[in-house]
N, C-alpha and C positions, 0 to 999 in steps of 0.2 A: 650542251644545251646553251643557246644564245641567251643574252640578258633579256631580250624582248620576249622570248618564249618563256623564261622564268617568270617574268612579270605576269604574262597572261596566265600561267599556271597558278601563280600565287593569288592573283585576282579571282580566278575562277574557284579556287579552294575557299577563298573568303566568302564568296557568294554562296557556295554550296554549304559552307558551315552555317552561315546566317539562315539559309532556307531551312536547314535541318533543325536549328534552334527554334525557329518560328513554328515549325511543324510540332516539335515536342511541346512547346508552350500551348499551342492550340489543343493538342490532345490532353494535356494535363488540366487545362481550364474546362474542358468538356466532361471530364470524369467527375463523379460525385466525390465530395470531400467527406472523409470518414469523420464521424463525430467523436470528439475526445471528451470524456467525462472526467472531471476532477474528482479526486477522492472526497467522499462525504465526511470523512473522519481524518483528523490528524492522527498519526500513529506514533507511539513512543518508540524511539530508535536509540540504541546505544551509540552515544557520540563518538566513541573510540572505534568500534567495529563497523558501524553503519547498519547493524542488523536489528530487525524487529524482535522484540522480546528476548533480547540477548542471545539469539540463535536457538532458542528453545523451539521445538516442533509444536505448533499450536494444535495440531490434530491429536497429538499424543495425550493431551489433557482429557480428551474424549475416549480414545481407544485404550489407553494405559492407566488412566486416572492418576497421572503423574507428569510433572514437567520433565521431559527427556530431551537431551541436546540433539539438535539437528546436525547433519553432515554437510560439510563444505561442498561435496560433490552432488548434493541433492538440494539445490536452491531454486527459488522462483522469485521473480520480480513482480510484485502486485501492490497496487495502492501507493506506488511511489517508493516502496522500500523493498529490501531483500529479506525473504523468509527462508529459514532452513528446515529441513525435514529428515526424519530417520530413514525413510525409504520412499521409493517412487510412488507407492500407493497412497501414502499420506499426502504427498505433493499433489497428486491427481485429485484427491478428495477436497483438498483446500482450494485449488484452482476452480473446481466445479461449484464450490459454495463458500467463497471467502467471507460472506456476510454472516455465516454460521460459525466458522472456525476462528476467524480473527477476533481478538479480544474486543468486547463492547467498549464503546467510548475511546476507541484507539489505544486501549491499554492504560488509560488514566483511571485512577481509583474512583469508583462510582460514588462512594460516600463523600469524597471531596467535590466531585462534580455536582453532586446534590446541594452542596454548600456554595456552589458558584466558583470553585477553584479547580485548577488543573494541576494535579500531583500525579507524577508517573507511578504506575503500578509496577510491582516487582514480580518476576515470574514465579518466585517460590511462595508467594501469597496469592492464592487463586481459588476460584470456585466456579463450578458449572451450575448454573441455575436457569431453568426454563430453556434448556438446550443452547445456552449462550455462555461464552467464557468471559469471566470478569477477573481482572487483576487488581491487587490492592497494594497500597504503599506500606501497610503495616498489618500485623496479625489482628489487632483489635478492630481495624476497619473491616476486615473480612468477617470477623465474628458478628459485628453489628449488622452488616448487610445480610448475613446468613439468618439472623433473627427476624428480619423484616425485608425480604428481597423485593416484594411487590411495592411496599411504600417507599422505600429508598429508591427503587428502580424508577418509580413514577416521578419522583422529585428530580432524579438525575436526568431523566428523559426530558423534563421540562426545562431544565437549566442547560443541557448540553449544547443547543444551538448557540447560545451566547458565549459559552466557554469555548467552543470550537472556533467561533468568529474571533475571539480574543487571541486564540493560538495563531490563527491565520495572519493576524496583524503583527505578531511578534516577529 
């Protein structure tokens, strides 16, 4: 192939590439842009493993009434974190209703949230109340919440937006 022919072929390829790129950009701009929703709650994550609630299956609190470890091969990415589950059925239930199965207040202790503080809950101190999972930093916090879930829950609900916003700034 002569130099002149190579030039023409290269020039033509560049024009074809530019035309193809322009067409791709036009198609992309004409398509609707999917809406991305930020998580409404910051979620407590183990800083070493990167797992929500230390890899405990959140659905197991409801189905087995106990914290049960999830399996590495049964994970899901939701709310910006990795969750683990004991089985595919629990994962499917969680993904269908994460607002039910994920710990309320992102896993922060509701008693502390009611006081305006963010203290991470621990998976071993838990309570299901009004069909929602709550994690607590200490046993006495769980007991205090269990004695007055409606009152403390209302206080925590009222303070959660400010606590959540403070977490987002950190």
